Each structure stands twice: as C-alpha cells, then as structure tokens.
C-alpha positions in Angstrom: -42.5 32.4 -130.7 -39.2 32.2 -132.4 -38.0 35.2 -129.3 -39.0 32.7 -126.6 -37.1 29.9 -128.2 -34.0 31.3 -128.5 -34.8 32.4 -124.5 -34.7 29.0 -123.6 -31.5 28.4 -126.9 -29.1 30.8 -124.6 -30.4 29.6 -121.1 -28.9 26.6 -122.5 -25.6 27.8 -122.9 -25.8 29.4 -120.1 -26.4 26.4 -118.0 -23.4 24.6 -120.0 -21.2 27.9 -119.5 -21.9 26.8 -115.3 -18.8 24.5 -115.0 -16.6 26.7 -116.5 -17.4 29.7 -114.8 -16.4 27.7 -111.7 -13.1 26.5 -112.4 -12.6 30.2 -113.3 -13.6 31.5 -109.7 -12.5 28.2 -108.4 -8.8 29.5 -108.9 -9.9 33.4 -108.2 -6.4 34.5 -106.4 -4.8 33.4 -110.0 -4.3 36.8 -112.0 -3.9 34.6 -115.3 -7.5 34.1 -115.4 -8.9 37.4 -114.4 -9.7 38.7 -117.8 -11.8 35.4 -119.1 -13.6 35.7 -115.4 -14.5 39.3 -116.2 -15.8 38.3 -119.9 -18.1 35.1 -118.6 -19.4 37.3 -115.5 -20.4 39.8 -118.0 -21.7 37.1 -120.6 -23.3 35.1 -118.0 -25.2 38.1 -116.4 -26.0 39.9 -120.6 -27.9 35.7 -120.6 -29.9 36.2 -117.4 -31.0 39.6 -117.8 -32.4 38.7 -121.7 -34.2 35.6 -120.3 -35.0 37.6 -117.7 -36.6 40.5 -119.6 -37.9 38.0 -122.7 -39.5 36.1 -120.5 -41.7 39.2 -118.8 -42.4 40.9 -122.2 -43.5 37.0 -124.0 -45.7 37.2 -120.9 -46.9 40.6 -121.5 -47.8 39.5 -124.6 -49.8 36.4 -124.1 -52.1 38.1 -122.1 -52.9 40.0 -125.1 -56.6 39.5 -126.7 -57.6 36.7 -124.1 
C-alpha cells in the first residue's frame, strides 16, 4: 500500500517538473543548459520507470489470493 502511495507522489513531482523540462529543452541550442537538461531528463526517466515497474508489481500482487 505504501509503495503505491509513493508512486503517486513521484508521479505528481514528475508532472511538476515538466514545465522546467520544457523550458530547458526550449533553449536546446544554449550550451549553458546542457547539464541541467541531461540531469532533468535522467530524473524524469527514472521516475517514469519507477512508476511503470511499481504499477505492474502492485497490479500483480493485487491478484494474489483472489
């Protein structure tokens, strides 16, 4: 139960990061933003993969015993 709640919080934080992500990629030719763009992309990708994996695991666990 707690892992699913954490998944929802991470998804909310990821949605909150999307405007920042858009801002850094809007200025993609500016070399000053290379490092923040790279790290923000890595963080968002990790959030998406975590949510994907936890969603599948929780969905499979809910089926046990029924």
